[in-house]
Backbone bond lengths (Angstrom), bond angles and torsions (degrees), N, CA, C in turn:
res aa  C-N    CA-C-N  psi(-1)  N-CA   C-N-CA  omega(-1)  CA-C   N-CA-C  phi
1 M - - - 1.468 - - 1.523 109.35 -
2 P 1.330 119.00 130.35 1.458 120.87 178.90 1.516 110.97 -56.34
3 F 1.331 116.65 147.85 1.456 120.81 -176.14 1.519 112.72 -56.92
4 W 1.359 118.30 -41.74 1.455 118.84 -175.88 1.514 111.70 -67.15
5 K 1.352 117.04 -30.73 1.467 118.90 176.63 1.520 109.91 -70.33
6 E 1.322 116.96 -36.79 1.454 120.84 179.56 1.518 110.32 -64.19
7 L 1.321 116.57 -38.75 1.460 120.73 -179.28 1.519 112.15 -72.89
8 F 1.330 117.29 -41.34 1.451 120.14 -170.81 1.517 114.94 -97.46
9 G 1.311 119.30 -2.54 1.454 116.39 178.00 1.501 114.52 170.46
10 G 1.318 117.74 12.18 1.453 119.59 177.35 1.510 110.34 -77.63
11 K 1.306 115.46 -171.87 1.457 120.68 179.57 1.521 109.33 -61.81
12 P 1.368 117.68 124.65 1.455 119.78 -176.64 1.524 111.90 -61.76
13 E 1.296 113.84 142.43 1.446 119.01 173.46 1.517 107.57 -104.63
14 K 1.336 115.54 155.13 1.436 118.05 179.44 1.511 110.98 -69.75
15 S 1.363 113.57 150.40 1.440 119.38 -177.21 1.512 112.39 -71.48
16 T 1.335 114.57 157.25 1.445 119.72 174.19 1.522 108.66 -80.31
17 P 1.341 117.87 161.66 1.457 121.20 178.84 1.512 111.73 -59.73
18 P 1.353 117.74 159.38 1.454 121.40 -177.54 1.510 111.92 -52.31
19 P 1.321 118.02 141.49 1.464 121.82 -174.72 1.506 113.64 -59.50
20 R 1.329 116.37 -32.59 1.462 117.91 -176.98 1.518 111.72 -63.33
21 A 1.354 115.94 -23.01 1.454 119.90 -177.40 1.518 112.71 -90.02
22 M 1.358 115.85 -19.16 1.453 117.74 -170.41 1.517 114.24 -115.78
23 A 1.318 117.30 -29.95 1.458 118.68 -176.97 1.521 109.06 -68.08
24 Q 1.304 115.47 147.26 1.449 118.91 -179.47 1.518 110.40 -139.87
25 S 1.329 116.11 141.08 1.463 121.15 -179.43 1.511 109.90 -76.29
26 V 1.318 115.08 136.25 1.460 119.90 -178.54 1.524 108.59 -131.89
27 A 1.298 116.35 122.57 1.457 119.59 177.65 1.514 109.54 -76.63
28 P 1.336 118.36 145.00 1.467 120.28 178.65 1.517 109.98 -58.48
29 S 1.326 115.37 139.66 1.454 119.19 -178.01 1.522 111.29 -74.28
30 A 1.317 114.60 143.38 1.469 122.86 174.13 1.517 112.73 53.19
31 T 1.344 117.79 41.28 1.459 119.76 177.07 1.521 109.36 -100.76
32 K 1.302 115.71 151.10 1.451 121.61 177.43 1.522 108.50 -93.41
33 P 1.343 118.87 160.44 1.455 120.96 -179.68 1.530 113.36 -54.37
34 S 1.320 117.48 -31.24 1.465 119.96 -178.31 1.520 113.03 -88.10
35 D 1.347 116.90 -1.82 1.461 121.04 -177.86 1.522 109.47 -68.86
36 P 1.334 119.17 123.40 1.464 121.57 -177.71 1.520 113.43 -81.57
37 S 1.335 119.28 5.10 1.455 121.48 -177.73 1.528 110.30 -57.03
38 P 1.320 117.69 134.80 1.464 120.57 -178.30 1.523 111.42 -69.92
39 R 1.314 115.83 150.29 1.451 120.25 174.07 1.518 108.42 -72.25
40 T 1.322 115.16 153.00 1.459 120.06 -178.52 1.520 110.37 -127.78
41 I 1.317 115.04 163.78 1.460 121.07 174.97 1.530 107.49 -130.68
42 Q 1.310 115.85 160.83 1.459 121.01 178.37 1.523 110.09 -114.40
43 V 1.338 115.95 142.01 1.465 121.81 175.32 1.528 107.91 -129.95
44 P 1.325 117.45 160.14 1.469 120.23 -175.99 1.527 113.92 -59.86
45 N 1.298 116.01 141.12 1.460 124.39 174.55 1.538 106.48 -96.90
46 Q 1.347 116.37 73.52 1.459 120.21 -166.24 1.519 114.40 -66.56
47 H 1.317 118.28 -23.11 1.465 120.41 178.06 1.524 112.25 -99.00
48 H 1.337 116.30 10.26 1.476 121.54 175.89 1.530 111.17 55.09
49 L 1.309 115.79 50.29 1.463 121.19 -178.34 1.520 111.11 -75.39
50 G 1.329 115.79 151.48 1.458 120.53 176.58 1.514 111.77 55.47
51 D 1.329 115.69 -123.77 1.465 119.41 -178.78 1.533 112.23 -89.83
52 R 1.317 116.62 11.66 1.475 124.60 171.60 1.522 114.54 76.20
53 R 1.328 118.86 -1.85 1.457 119.56 178.84 1.529 110.21 -73.06
54 P 1.354 117.91 163.21 1.467 120.23 -178.57 1.524 112.61 -56.68
55 L 1.327 115.25 157.43 1.457 121.16 176.40 1.528 108.71 -82.46
56 V 1.320 116.25 148.26 1.458 121.95 -176.60 1.519 109.42 -117.04
57 L 1.336 116.38 126.04 1.456 122.07 -178.64 1.517 109.93 -127.44
58 S 1.316 115.20 156.79 1.456 119.60 173.79 1.518 109.43 -66.98
59 E 1.318 115.85 144.21 1.461 119.74 179.19 1.529 110.93 -65.91
60 I 1.323 117.42 -33.20 1.471 121.44 178.19 1.536 107.23 -129.88
61 P 1.314 118.40 80.21 1.468 121.58 -174.74 1.529 112.84 -84.92
62 D 1.318 115.96 154.46 1.464 122.30 169.79 1.526 105.91 -93.75
63 V 1.323 116.57 87.13 1.463 121.55 -171.86 1.527 111.26 -62.63
64 N 1.335 117.02 -40.38 1.462 119.79 -179.39 1.524 111.60 -60.41
65 A 1.334 116.45 -44.01 1.463 120.29 -179.85 1.523 110.93 -66.57
66 I 1.334 116.92 -37.87 1.463 120.57 -178.92 1.525 110.71 -65.41
67 F 1.327 117.28 -43.52 1.461 120.42 -179.54 1.531 111.81 -70.67
68 A 1.315 116.83 -27.07 1.463 120.15 179.77 1.527 112.42 -83.28
69 D 1.314 117.44 -16.68 1.462 122.14 -177.27 1.535 110.33 -67.08
70 P 1.329 118.74 123.85 1.467 120.28 179.20 1.529 112.93 -70.80
71 S 1.337 115.79 -13.10 1.468 120.25 177.74 1.525 108.74 -139.33
72 P 1.350 116.66 70.76 1.468 120.01 -174.39 1.518 112.61 -68.65
73 A 1.328 114.92 150.00 1.454 120.50 177.65 1.520 110.12 -68.45
74 S 1.309 115.77 149.94 1.456 121.43 -178.45 1.530 111.36 -75.11
75 P 1.347 117.68 137.96 1.461 120.29 174.20 1.529 112.25 -85.77
76 L 1.335 116.42 -1.60 1.456 120.67 179.46 1.524 110.19 -75.35
77 M 1.328 116.33 147.43 1.463 119.68 175.99 1.523 109.45 -59.04
78 D 1.320 115.17 144.78 1.457 119.49 -174.05 1.528 111.33 -69.71
79 S 1.327 115.22 121.73 1.462 122.17 174.56 1.519 106.42 -163.33
80 E 1.305 116.30 160.60 1.463 119.93 179.62 1.529 110.61 -60.91
81 Q 1.318 116.72 -40.47 1.462 120.37 -179.91 1.533 111.12 -63.19
82 N 1.328 116.21 -43.94 1.460 119.61 -178.17 1.528 112.24 -70.09
83 R 1.338 116.47 -37.92 1.471 119.00 177.29 1.522 110.56 -63.17
84 S 1.308 116.65 -41.50 1.464 121.13 178.76 1.521 110.71 -64.75
85 Y 1.329 116.26 -43.44 1.467 120.63 -179.17 1.525 110.91 -63.32
86 W 1.328 117.16 -48.20 1.470 121.26 -178.55 1.526 110.55 -60.09
87 G 1.309 116.80 -35.54 1.455 120.81 -178.93 1.519 113.75 -68.54
88 T 1.328 117.75 -18.08 1.468 120.37 -179.95 1.521 112.91 -86.68
89 L 1.345 117.83 -10.10 1.465 121.39 -173.25 1.522 111.96 -89.23
90 D 1.333 116.28 146.10 1.462 119.78 173.72 1.529 108.67 -82.18
91 I 1.329 116.61 169.18 1.467 121.05 -174.06 1.524 111.48 -64.23
92 A 1.338 118.17 -34.11 1.468 120.65 -179.47 1.523 110.72 -63.89
93 T 1.331 116.86 -44.51 1.462 120.75 -179.99 1.531 110.92 -68.23
94 K 1.323 116.71 -37.38 1.462 119.86 177.15 1.522 110.54 -60.81
95 R 1.332 117.01 -39.96 1.472 119.92 -179.17 1.527 111.39 -71.15
96 V 1.322 117.42 -30.90 1.471 119.80 173.48 1.525 109.40 -61.52
97 I 1.330 116.62 -47.12 1.465 121.08 -178.68 1.523 110.82 -63.76
98 L 1.332 116.34 -41.99 1.462 120.15 178.43 1.525 110.83 -64.17
99 A 1.339 116.80 -40.26 1.464 120.05 178.94 1.528 110.86 -61.25
100 M 1.345 116.12 -46.49 1.462 119.30 -179.99 1.522 111.33 -63.15
101 A 1.325 116.33 -34.45 1.462 120.06 179.69 1.528 111.08 -69.75
102 F 1.335 117.47 -51.22 1.464 120.22 -175.20 1.528 112.45 -71.80
103 L 1.323 118.40 -23.63 1.465 120.23 174.02 1.525 111.36 -66.69
104 Q 1.329 117.10 -15.69 1.461 121.70 179.13 1.531 112.50 -103.94
105 H 1.330 116.92 7.12 1.460 120.54 -177.98 1.530 110.40 -65.00
106 P 1.337 118.62 142.87 1.474 120.51 -178.37 1.521 114.65 -67.78
107 K 1.336 118.06 -20.86 1.467 120.36 179.41 1.527 109.70 -86.49
108 S 1.327 116.45 124.92 1.463 120.56 -177.21 1.528 111.92 -63.07
109 S 1.335 117.46 -32.00 1.466 119.76 179.23 1.528 111.00 -64.77
110 V 1.330 116.30 -33.80 1.464 120.83 178.18 1.528 109.97 -72.87
111 R 1.330 116.84 -42.75 1.468 119.81 177.56 1.527 110.91 -60.20
112 L 1.325 115.53 -41.81 1.462 119.82 179.76 1.519 111.41 -64.25
113 A 1.324 116.86 -43.77 1.468 120.38 177.73 1.521 110.83 -62.74
114 A 1.330 117.07 -39.49 1.464 121.01 179.91 1.525 111.31 -65.64
115 I 1.335 117.49 -38.45 1.467 120.54 176.57 1.524 110.29 -59.36
116 N 1.313 116.30 -47.02 1.461 120.31 -178.43 1.529 112.07 -65.43
117 L 1.335 116.80 -38.75 1.456 120.09 -178.24 1.528 112.61 -77.71
118 A 1.325 117.02 -20.11 1.465 120.87 -177.41 1.528 112.87 -95.92
119 R 1.322 118.03 10.15 1.469 120.53 -175.13 1.526 112.59 -60.07
120 N 1.325 116.93 -29.55 1.462 119.57 -179.22 1.528 112.91 -96.86
121 I 1.323 116.08 8.64 1.465 119.75 178.31 1.523 107.67 -102.49
122 G 1.329 116.38 109.14 1.457 120.49 -173.40 1.510 114.79 -96.50
123 A 1.297 118.64 20.72 1.465 121.46 -176.06 1.525 111.67 -66.72
124 V 1.323 115.41 148.48 1.455 121.81 179.80 1.527 111.20 -58.05
125 G 1.324 117.11 -45.09 1.457 120.43 -178.29 1.509 112.60 -58.77
126 V 1.345 117.17 -39.54 1.462 121.72 177.96 1.523 109.89 -66.46
127 S 1.327 117.49 -44.82 1.468 121.08 -179.00 1.524 111.02 -61.25
128 D 1.324 117.19 -40.48 1.463 120.66 179.68 1.525 111.66 -60.83
129 I 1.328 116.50 -43.68 1.464 119.83 -179.51 1.521 110.32 -68.22
130 L 1.335 117.79 -36.31 1.466 120.46 177.51 1.527 110.83 -60.90
131 I 1.329 117.14 -40.52 1.469 120.20 177.51 1.521 109.39 -61.33
132 N 1.323 116.53 -41.00 1.459 120.59 177.65 1.524 111.66 -62.34
133 L 1.333 116.04 -35.55 1.461 120.59 -177.72 1.529 112.98 -73.63
134 L 1.332 117.95 -7.12 1.467 119.84 172.17 1.523 110.48 -61.41
135 G 1.327 116.48 -22.82 1.457 121.35 178.13 1.513 113.00 -98.70
136 D 1.329 117.86 15.84 1.466 121.15 -177.22 1.530 110.95 -62.77
137 S 1.326 115.69 148.06 1.466 120.92 -179.34 1.521 112.28 -71.40
138 D 1.332 118.13 -20.12 1.459 122.12 179.01 1.529 108.56 -94.63
139 P 1.346 118.78 115.75 1.464 121.16 -178.41 1.528 113.59 -56.78
140 A 1.332 117.59 -32.66 1.461 119.99 179.13 1.520 110.90 -65.80
141 V 1.332 116.67 -37.95 1.465 121.09 179.01 1.521 110.76 -70.18
142 S 1.321 117.00 -47.03 1.472 119.70 -178.64 1.522 110.92 -63.62
143 R 1.328 117.61 -38.94 1.472 120.19 178.93 1.530 110.70 -67.76
144 A 1.326 117.31 -41.40 1.468 120.61 178.02 1.527 110.59 -64.50
145 A 1.338 116.82 -37.93 1.467 120.79 177.49 1.525 110.06 -62.73
146 A 1.324 117.18 -43.05 1.467 120.97 179.29 1.522 110.90 -62.12
147 E 1.316 117.06 -44.08 1.471 120.58 179.32 1.522 111.18 -63.45
148 S 1.342 116.38 -39.40 1.458 120.31 179.76 1.528 111.00 -67.39
149 I 1.329 117.14 -39.00 1.470 120.52 178.00 1.523 110.10 -63.31
150 W 1.330 117.22 -41.31 1.464 120.19 178.12 1.533 110.93 -62.70
151 E 1.317 116.99 -38.68 1.468 119.75 177.93 1.523 111.09 -62.34
152 R 1.335 116.35 -35.76 1.460 121.37 -177.89 1.526 112.65 -80.89
153 Q 1.327 117.32 -34.49 1.465 120.77 -170.35 1.528 113.10 -118.88
154 K 1.316 117.20 21.54 1.467 119.62 -176.69 1.525 111.75 -61.36
155 N 1.328 117.25 -36.67 1.469 120.11 -177.71 1.525 112.61 -64.36
156 E 1.338 116.59 -24.48 1.468 120.00 178.69 1.528 111.13 -110.71
157 N 1.341 116.22 12.68 1.472 121.43 -179.98 1.533 112.13 52.97
158 C 1.332 114.73 38.18 1.475 122.73 175.45 1.526 113.48 61.41
159 T 1.336 117.21 30.58 1.463 120.49 179.65 1.523 111.58 -57.66
160 S 1.333 117.89 -43.45 1.472 120.79 -178.61 1.525 111.16 -62.14
161 A 1.333 116.25 -41.68 1.461 119.90 179.64 1.527 110.82 -67.18
162 V 1.330 117.35 -39.72 1.462 120.86 178.71 1.527 110.22 -61.02
163 K 1.328 117.06 -42.64 1.474 120.53 -179.48 1.528 111.03 -65.85
164 A 1.331 116.75 -36.94 1.467 119.47 177.44 1.529 110.33 -65.00
165 L 1.326 116.88 -41.30 1.464 120.96 178.93 1.530 111.06 -71.11
166 R 1.329 116.85 -32.13 1.469 120.65 174.43 1.523 110.23 -56.07
167 D 1.331 116.84 -44.72 1.463 121.00 179.92 1.531 110.95 -62.96
168 E 1.348 115.72 -40.04 1.466 119.32 178.53 1.529 110.39 -63.49
169 I 1.318 116.69 -40.45 1.463 121.24 -175.78 1.522 111.13 -70.44
170 R 1.315 117.34 -41.41 1.463 118.53 -177.97 1.529 112.65 -89.05
171 G 1.336 116.85 -7.80 1.456 120.59 172.85 1.505 115.46 78.84
172 T 1.319 116.96 17.93 1.460 120.37 177.29 1.519 109.32 -156.63
173 T 1.316 116.50 150.11 1.451 120.78 178.36 1.521 110.13 -85.23
174 S 1.327 115.61 175.84 1.467 120.03 179.94 1.522 112.06 -64.27
175 T 1.341 116.76 -19.06 1.470 120.70 178.25 1.532 111.99 -94.44
176 G 1.332 116.21 3.84 1.454 120.06 176.12 1.512 115.20 84.65
177 T 1.326 117.82 13.77 1.461 121.05 179.19 1.527 110.04 -109.76
178 T 1.313 115.89 174.48 1.465 121.12 175.64 1.523 110.96 -111.14
179 D 1.322 117.50 11.54 1.461 121.78 -177.20 1.528 111.02 -58.80
180 G 1.336 115.21 127.40 1.454 120.61 174.42 1.516 115.09 82.87
181 L 1.323 118.65 -4.09 1.463 120.11 179.50 1.524 109.40 -80.88
182 V 1.332 116.15 126.80 1.462 118.89 -172.21 1.526 113.88 -131.42
183 M 1.321 118.28 -21.47 1.465 120.40 -173.70 1.522 113.14 -77.51
184 G 1.311 115.70 -46.92 1.452 119.88 -169.99 1.520 110.09 92.28
185 R 1.312 115.27 166.37 1.463 120.99 -171.12 1.530 113.49 -64.19
186 K 1.318 117.33 -51.88 1.465 119.90 -175.87 1.519 111.95 -63.38
187 A 1.325 116.78 -44.10 1.467 120.24 178.74 1.521 110.42 -65.74
188 G 1.347 116.96 -35.90 1.451 120.38 177.88 1.517 112.43 -63.71
189 I 1.327 116.39 -39.58 1.473 120.64 177.82 1.525 110.23 -65.15
190 R 1.327 116.81 -44.21 1.471 119.98 178.30 1.526 110.96 -62.09
191 A 1.332 116.18 -40.14 1.466 120.28 179.82 1.526 110.72 -64.85
192 L 1.325 117.45 -40.83 1.461 120.93 178.63 1.522 110.53 -64.28
193 D 1.318 117.12 -43.53 1.464 120.43 177.99 1.530 111.06 -60.29
194 L 1.330 116.20 -41.20 1.465 120.43 178.71 1.519 110.91 -63.53
195 L 1.323 117.30 -43.29 1.463 120.87 -179.22 1.524 110.60 -62.73
196 I 1.326 117.05 -42.18 1.462 120.42 178.08 1.525 110.31 -64.91
197 D 1.325 116.20 -43.96 1.463 121.31 -178.79 1.531 112.10 -65.40
198 S 1.338 116.91 -23.87 1.470 121.32 -177.41 1.527 113.11 -88.61
199 A 1.318 117.85 3.52 1.468 120.57 179.50 1.530 109.95 -55.05
200 P 1.327 117.48 138.63 1.468 120.58 -173.38 1.520 115.28 -70.52
201 D 1.328 118.57 -20.39 1.463 120.93 179.52 1.524 109.55 -156.83
202 E 1.337 116.22 175.06 1.458 120.07 -175.05 1.525 112.52 -66.17
203 R 1.332 116.24 -36.28 1.465 119.23 179.59 1.520 109.88 -62.27
204 A 1.327 116.60 -45.95 1.468 120.64 179.79 1.520 111.18 -66.03
205 R 1.333 116.06 -37.74 1.464 119.23 179.92 1.526 111.03 -65.05
206 T 1.325 116.41 -41.16 1.466 120.12 177.42 1.519 110.78 -63.90
207 A 1.335 116.39 -41.46 1.463 121.40 -177.68 1.525 111.18 -64.93
208 I 1.328 117.79 -47.88 1.469 119.44 -177.98 1.524 110.23 -70.38
209 H 1.310 117.57 -31.91 1.462 120.35 176.85 1.524 110.15 -62.66
210 D 1.333 116.19 -42.73 1.466 120.60 178.41 1.534 111.03 -65.13
211 I 1.342 116.09 -40.19 1.469 120.38 178.54 1.528 110.26 -63.77
212 A 1.328 116.24 -44.17 1.465 120.36 179.93 1.525 111.05 -63.48
213 N 1.320 117.10 -40.68 1.469 120.23 178.76 1.522 111.44 -63.43
214 R 1.330 115.91 -32.95 1.469 120.46 -179.77 1.520 112.12 -78.59
215 E 1.326 117.10 -37.91 1.460 121.55 -171.61 1.526 114.31 -93.95
216 V 1.323 117.21 -26.96 1.463 120.85 -169.97 1.528 110.74 -118.71
217 V 1.305 115.61 133.76 1.467 121.04 173.81 1.525 108.34 -113.23
218 I 1.338 115.89 117.61 1.461 122.10 175.75 1.520 106.10 -112.09
219 E 1.318 116.10 106.48 1.461 121.04 -167.31 1.526 113.20 -55.23
220 E 1.334 117.02 -43.15 1.462 118.67 -177.14 1.524 113.03 -69.29
221 R 1.330 117.68 -10.38 1.461 121.17 178.84 1.530 112.92 -104.03
222 I 1.329 117.00 3.10 1.463 120.06 177.86 1.527 108.75 -68.29
223 K 1.304 116.49 129.57 1.461 121.52 -177.30 1.526 110.91 -77.10
224 H 1.326 114.89 145.18 1.459 120.31 175.65 1.529 108.97 -79.36
225 V 1.314 116.41 122.19 1.472 121.88 176.69 1.528 108.14 -135.81
226 D 1.303 115.66 164.61 1.460 121.32 178.16 1.530 109.16 -66.50
227 T 1.318 116.92 126.18 1.468 120.98 -178.25 1.527 112.10 -113.77
228 S 1.338 116.71 20.24 1.462 119.73 -177.46 1.522 112.91 -65.67
229 S 1.345 116.67 -18.03 1.468 120.08 -179.89 1.522 112.58 -83.78
230 V 1.323 117.31 -7.84 1.463 120.37 178.55 1.525 108.39 -74.53
231 Q 1.307 116.93 125.06 1.456 121.89 -174.41 1.528 112.04 -118.32
232 Y 1.339 114.72 135.21 1.458 120.47 175.85 1.532 109.68 -69.04
233 T 1.346 116.86 136.83 1.462 121.78 179.68 1.520 111.52 -108.10
234 K 1.326 116.90 -57.45 1.456 119.84 -177.61 1.519 109.97 -172.05
235 T 1.331 114.85 167.67 1.456 122.20 169.86 1.517 106.82 -122.38
236 E 1.336 115.48 130.02 1.463 118.31 -177.84 1.513 111.18 -138.35
237 D 1.312 115.10 150.30 1.463 122.40 176.79 1.514 109.20 -99.53
238 R 1.329 115.29 130.65 1.461 121.47 176.44 1.529 106.61 -122.28
239 R 1.333 113.48 94.30 1.461 120.35 -173.26 1.521 109.15 58.86
240 R 1.328 118.03 -115.47 1.466 120.37 -177.26 1.527 112.71 -90.17
241 Y 1.330 117.27 -1.11 1.461 121.31 -172.86 1.530 111.28 -107.78
242 T 1.323 115.37 143.54 1.462 121.20 178.08 1.523 109.47 -115.31
243 Y 1.336 115.61 131.30 1.460 122.15 -179.29 1.521 110.55 -119.53
244 E 1.319 115.41 125.09 1.459 122.78 174.08 1.536 105.65 -103.20
245 I 1.330 116.56 113.48 1.467 120.25 -166.26 1.531 111.94 -112.75
246 Y 1.336 114.36 136.47 1.458 122.60 178.95 1.530 109.17 -129.21
247 K 1.330 115.61 169.34 1.455 121.49 172.19 1.523 108.99 -127.76
248 A 1.339 115.83 142.80 1.466 120.85 178.48 1.522 108.84 -137.46
249 P 1.343 117.58 154.04 1.466 120.29 -177.78 1.519 114.20 -73.18
250 N 1.350 118.25 -19.03 1.464 119.37 -177.68 1.528 110.80 -160.75
251 R 1.306 114.11 171.17 1.470 122.79 -178.52 1.529 111.41 -61.16
252 E 1.334 116.72 -44.51 1.456 121.15 -175.48 1.528 111.82 -58.55
253 Q 1.339 116.20 -45.95 1.457 118.83 179.72 1.529 111.66 -68.88
254 A 1.326 116.05 -36.94 1.463 119.48 178.91 1.524 110.93 -61.22
255 L 1.337 117.20 -46.65 1.456 120.55 -178.53 1.522 111.67 -67.43
256 A 1.329 117.06 -41.52 1.461 119.55 178.75 1.525 110.60 -63.26
257 F 1.325 116.55 -38.19 1.462 121.17 178.13 1.530 110.45 -64.46
258 L 1.329 116.95 -46.93 1.465 120.99 -178.66 1.521 111.79 -66.02
259 K 1.327 117.17 -32.04 1.463 120.18 178.50 1.518 110.75 -60.79
260 G 1.321 116.81 -31.02 1.454 120.87 -179.21 1.520 114.59 -88.89
261 K 1.322 117.38 -0.13 1.471 121.50 -179.73 1.531 110.48 -99.48
262 T 1.312 115.75 159.54 1.465 121.73 179.12 1.524 109.65 -133.16
263 V 1.321 115.77 136.55 1.462 121.77 173.90 1.520 107.24 -115.61
264 T 1.321 116.74 127.38 1.465 120.49 -174.70 1.523 114.10 -116.50
265 Q 1.323 116.94 1.30 1.458 118.60 -178.77 1.523 110.99 -136.87
266 P 1.326 116.96 149.04 1.466 120.22 179.48 1.525 110.91 -68.02
267 M 1.316 115.72 157.13 1.460 123.82 176.76 1.535 113.21 64.05
268 Y 1.345 115.42 21.80 1.464 120.68 175.64 1.530 107.55 -119.87
269 Y 1.323 116.68 131.36 1.457 121.60 -173.67 1.528 110.41 -132.62
270 I 1.321 114.96 136.49 1.461 121.27 171.92 1.525 106.51 -108.89
271 E 1.310 117.63 120.58 1.467 121.05 -177.74 1.522 111.03 -124.06
272 V 1.331 113.88 143.34 1.460 121.09 178.68 1.520 108.16 -123.22
273 E 1.319 115.64 118.66 1.462 121.16 179.76 1.528 109.65 -88.20
274 T 1.336 116.27 133.94 1.469 121.74 178.45 1.527 108.62 -137.19
275 P 1.326 117.63 166.71 1.471 119.96 175.19 1.523 112.73 -61.81
276 E 1.334 117.11 -19.13 1.462 121.68 -178.43 1.523 112.60 -96.28
277 G 1.326 117.31 3.24 1.450 121.05 -179.59 1.518 111.33 126.52
278 T 1.311 115.51 179.90 1.468 121.49 -178.63 1.523 110.09 -104.03
279 F 1.321 115.19 132.45 1.462 122.22 178.34 1.524 107.89 -117.75
280 G 1.324 116.58 148.18 1.450 118.31 -175.51 1.513 113.80 -147.58
281 R 1.313 114.69 171.14 1.465 121.52 173.68 1.518 108.81 -136.90
282 D 1.324 114.59 137.04 1.458 120.84 173.13 1.511 108.31 -131.40
283 L 1.318 116.47 -163.20 1.454 120.82 -177.06 1.527 112.46 -61.50
284 K 1.325 117.23 -26.96 1.461 121.90 -176.69 1.524 113.56 -88.43
285 G 1.332 117.26 -16.68 1.455 119.46 -178.94 1.526 112.15 134.27
286 I 1.324 115.19 -161.26 1.465 121.12 -177.38 1.527 110.18 -83.29
287 Y 1.317 116.08 138.46 1.465 121.87 176.21 1.514 108.67 -134.86
288 W 1.340 115.19 170.70 1.460 120.08 -178.66 1.507 110.10 -156.03
């Protein structure tokens, strides 16, 4: 898939870890004490642009001036390959790359400025990093990220963001891998709560709350209900895996039942079939 399609609407890639954890200060090479060259920092080159090396940014950048520049300097490390690559890009694509870079800057003031300047950039890569910034250590940054996500995903009541946070909370993606997961469960729960709390109005808040209840299972928030209607069906072996299977009339009873069960060995699964789908528990916890 061409790079510009990947940025502006291709299959989303998982976000990189929070910038505060990955960016690193780098002193200019071979400079003398009197050299006025600015210090720089490096941030991840998540789309493997140019020669794939990290992106290089000023430690104290003028983000507004950079975004307003009709011919902005490249954040790619200096090389013939990178200069040639940057020269082939239009200004819109260059600003997407700059937005993704500055959203990962270690200074919260720079991240905040980048969020505000990137509000009209709807690229997938930018949206992914904004979701990651819901867990930012600076409340102003995380709140601004939530507001920006709502501006981008209001028509779908932030369903895409909820699903991304669902993966963080349960510790696995829809394909069963951990690729790209960076927040962890507790931070993912806090980020989801922030996103719900940032809904622009009551209708949107109700809608995202319903989506979160459908998509996300937070075990400690499962309500206690009568589970006497949950019935054992059978236990069966499927190759190396053992399944203990039950049936329940609804999701609520299935989850309450699973909350009270314990799995102590690998490759053993307790599953409850309901009209709303199958819910289960394994060694790692509840899944659906």
